[in-house]
C-alpha positions as CSV (number, residue, x, y, z in Angstrom):
1,M,-87.9,-3.7,9.5
2,I,-84.7,-3.1,11.6
3,K,-84.6,-1.3,14.7
4,V,-81.3,-0.6,16.4
5,T,-81.8,0.7,19.9
6,D,-78.8,2.5,22.3
7,I,-76.0,0.1,20.7
8,D,-72.9,0.4,22.6
9,K,-70.0,-1.9,21.3
10,S,-66.3,-1.5,22.5
11,F,-62.9,-3.3,21.9
12,G,-60.7,-3.2,24.9
13,S,-60.5,0.3,26.1
14,L,-61.7,1.8,22.4
15,Q,-65.5,2.4,22.3
16,V,-66.5,2.3,18.7
17,L,-70.1,2.7,19.2
18,K,-72.0,5.0,21.4
19,S,-75.5,4.9,22.3
20,V,-76.3,4.1,18.3
21,S,-79.9,4.2,17.7
22,L,-81.3,3.4,13.7
23,E,-84.4,2.4,11.9
24,V,-84.5,1.0,8.8
25,N,-88.4,1.0,6.8
26,R,-89.2,-2.4,4.8
27,G,-88.0,-2.3,1.1
28,E,-85.6,0.7,2.0
29,I,-82.3,1.2,0.7
30,L,-80.4,2.9,3.6
31,G,-76.9,4.4,2.9
32,I,-74.3,4.6,5.7
33,V,-71.6,7.2,5.2
34,G,-68.6,8.3,7.6
35,K,-64.9,8.1,7.7
36,S,-62.7,5.2,8.3
37,G,-63.4,4.7,12.1
38,A,-66.5,6.0,12.5
39,G,-67.9,2.6,13.4
40,K,-70.2,1.8,10.4
41,T,-68.8,-1.6,9.9
42,T,-69.1,-2.8,13.4
43,L,-72.8,-1.5,13.3
44,L,-73.5,-3.4,10.4
45,Q,-71.7,-6.6,11.5
46,I,-73.8,-5.8,14.6
47,I,-77.1,-5.5,12.6
48,G,-76.4,-9.0,11.0
49,T,-75.6,-10.6,14.2
50,L,-71.8,-11.2,13.3
51,L,-70.8,-9.4,16.4
52,T,-72.9,-8.9,19.9
53,P,-73.3,-5.6,21.3
54,D,-72.2,-4.8,24.8
55,S,-75.7,-3.3,25.4
56,G,-78.6,-2.4,23.7
57,K,-81.1,-3.8,21.2
58,V,-81.8,-5.1,17.4
59,E,-84.9,-5.9,16.1
60,I,-85.3,-7.2,12.8
61,D,-89.0,-7.9,11.5
62,G,-89.9,-7.5,15.2
63,I,-87.4,-10.3,16.6
64,D,-85.1,-9.3,19.5
65,V,-82.2,-11.0,17.7
66,F,-79.8,-11.3,20.4
67,S,-82.7,-12.5,22.5
68,L,-82.0,-15.9,20.4
69,R,-80.1,-19.1,21.4
70,Q,-77.3,-19.5,19.5
71,K,-78.3,-22.2,17.1
72,Q,-81.8,-20.1,16.8
73,L,-79.5,-16.8,16.1
74,A,-77.7,-18.8,13.5
75,E,-80.5,-20.3,11.5
76,F,-82.2,-16.7,12.1
77,R,-79.0,-15.3,10.2
78,N,-79.0,-18.0,7.5
79,R,-82.5,-17.7,6.5
80,H,-83.3,-13.8,6.7
81,I,-79.9,-11.5,6.0
82,G,-78.1,-11.7,3.0
83,F,-74.4,-10.3,3.0
84,I,-72.3,-8.8,0.3
85,F,-68.5,-8.1,1.3
86,Q,-65.9,-5.5,-0.5
87,F,-63.9,-8.5,-1.1
88,H,-66.5,-11.0,-2.2
89,Q,-65.7,-13.8,0.9
90,L,-66.2,-16.4,-1.8
91,L,-64.5,-19.7,-1.0
92,P,-61.9,-20.3,-3.7
93,E,-61.7,-24.1,-3.7
94,F,-65.6,-24.1,-4.7
95,T,-66.9,-23.1,-7.9
96,A,-69.5,-20.1,-8.7
97,V,-72.4,-22.3,-8.4
98,E,-71.5,-24.1,-5.6
99,N,-70.7,-21.0,-3.6
100,V,-74.2,-19.7,-4.3
101,M,-75.4,-23.0,-3.0
102,M,-73.5,-22.8,0.2
103,P,-76.6,-21.4,2.2
104,A,-78.8,-23.6,1.2
105,L,-77.1,-26.5,2.0
106,I,-76.0,-25.0,5.5
107,A,-79.8,-24.7,6.1
108,G,-80.1,-28.7,4.7
109,E,-81.9,-28.0,1.7
110,E,-81.7,-31.0,-0.7
111,Y,-78.7,-30.5,-2.9
112,G,-80.5,-31.0,-6.1
113,K,-83.1,-28.4,-5.6
114,A,-80.1,-26.3,-4.4
115,R,-78.2,-26.5,-7.2
116,M,-81.4,-25.8,-9.6
117,R,-82.4,-22.7,-7.8
118,A,-78.3,-21.6,-7.6
119,T,-78.1,-21.9,-11.4
120,S,-81.1,-20.1,-12.1
121,L,-79.8,-17.1,-9.9
122,L,-76.5,-17.2,-11.8
123,A,-78.5,-17.1,-14.8
124,D,-80.5,-13.9,-13.7
125,L,-77.2,-12.2,-13.2
126,G,-75.6,-13.3,-16.7
127,L,-73.4,-15.7,-15.1
128,Q,-74.6,-18.6,-16.7
129,D,-71.6,-19.4,-18.6
130,R,-69.5,-19.0,-15.5
131,A,-71.2,-21.4,-13.2
132,E,-68.4,-24.0,-13.1
133,H,-65.5,-21.7,-12.9
134,K,-63.7,-21.2,-9.7
135,P,-63.4,-17.5,-8.0
136,G,-59.8,-17.4,-9.4
137,E,-60.8,-17.6,-12.7
138,L,-63.5,-14.9,-12.4
139,S,-63.3,-11.0,-13.0
140,G,-64.0,-8.7,-9.9
141,G,-67.5,-7.7,-11.2
142,E,-68.4,-11.4,-11.9
143,K,-66.9,-12.6,-8.0
144,Q,-69.4,-9.6,-6.7
145,R,-72.5,-10.6,-9.0
146,V,-71.5,-14.4,-7.4
147,A,-71.7,-12.9,-4.2
148,A,-74.7,-11.3,-4.6
149,A,-76.5,-14.4,-6.1
150,R,-75.0,-16.2,-2.7
151,A,-76.6,-13.2,-0.9
152,M,-80.1,-13.9,-2.4
153,M,-80.0,-17.5,-2.1
154,M,-82.2,-17.9,0.6
155,K,-84.3,-15.2,-0.2
156,P,-83.5,-13.0,2.7
157,S,-85.2,-9.7,4.0
158,V,-82.5,-7.9,4.6
159,I,-79.0,-7.5,2.6
160,L,-76.4,-5.7,4.1
161,A,-73.2,-4.7,2.1
162,D,-70.0,-3.5,3.0
163,E,-68.4,-1.4,0.5
164,P,-69.7,-3.6,-2.0
165,S,-68.5,-1.6,-4.9
166,G,-65.0,-0.7,-3.0
167,S,-63.0,-2.9,-5.3
168,L,-64.5,-2.3,-8.6
169,D,-64.2,-0.2,-11.6
170,S,-66.7,2.0,-13.0
171,Q,-68.7,-0.2,-15.2
172,N,-68.7,-2.9,-12.8
173,K,-69.9,-0.1,-9.6
174,D,-72.8,0.8,-12.5
175,D,-73.6,-2.6,-12.8
176,L,-73.7,-3.5,-9.1
177,H,-76.0,-0.5,-8.4
178,R,-78.5,-1.5,-11.0
179,L,-78.4,-5.3,-9.5
180,L,-78.9,-3.5,-5.8
181,L,-81.7,-1.5,-7.0
182,D,-83.1,-4.3,-9.0
183,M,-83.2,-6.7,-6.1
184,R,-85.0,-4.3,-3.9
185,D,-87.7,-3.9,-6.7
186,K,-88.2,-7.4,-7.6
187,Y,-87.9,-9.0,-4.3
188,G,-88.9,-6.2,-2.1
189,Q,-86.0,-6.5,0.3
190,T,-84.6,-4.3,2.9
191,I,-81.0,-3.4,1.9
192,V,-78.1,-1.4,3.9
193,I,-74.9,-0.3,2.5
194,V,-72.0,0.7,4.0
195,T,-69.9,2.8,1.9
196,H,-67.5,5.6,1.2
197,D,-68.4,6.0,-2.3
198,K,-70.6,9.0,-2.9
199,E,-71.8,7.1,-6.3
200,T,-73.0,4.3,-4.5
201,A,-74.6,6.5,-1.6
202,K,-76.6,8.1,-4.1
203,I,-78.6,5.0,-5.2
204,A,-79.7,4.7,-1.2
205,D,-83.3,6.4,-0.8
206,R,-82.1,7.8,2.5
207,V,-78.4,8.2,3.9
208,V,-77.0,8.7,7.1
209,E,-74.0,9.8,8.8
210,M,-71.7,8.1,11.3
211,K,-68.9,10.2,13.4
212,D,-67.0,8.8,16.2
213,G,-69.2,5.8,16.6
214,K,-72.4,7.9,16.4
215,V,-75.3,8.7,13.9
216,V,-74.8,12.4,13.6
């Protein structure tokens, strides 16, 4: 489903990724672990097309993503990749349901249809009573579930999660782990998780370690 080949990435004189190659199977949950500075988040952002590599190739479902033009790439990212970040990245001025709707509105979907789907997703995650609350009125666990609903809004084939449980307590962390497993089982999604957390890594089908910009 995901094939990364010989990726290099530097920021100024600092080489963060050094000829990284990696494959992720369809429907697999892959954990990427390693110390801070190992290059995990940079690799995840390149897989998610948020960063461009200096060299190498990323293929998602057979498509060489960096061969796409900028507009095509943005459309591909919107429709095929969902993101869950450590600190949610919810827009504070919008309600939970509006945050979940955002990817569909960006894609040009009709407002009423997008709102109906977003409301249904929130209900699936037990947040039907929090749909009209803004992020500042939600707990950490609720924010992360809203972020997960937003990631699922376009029914993407790939979910990329960067330290998704890093800001959660034990109970909310367990809830998030069950949610990720349920997402994979229900929607057949391929999930890549970057984490320092051993408990989060345990839910993965396979774990790879990065060190000094390489997969070791």
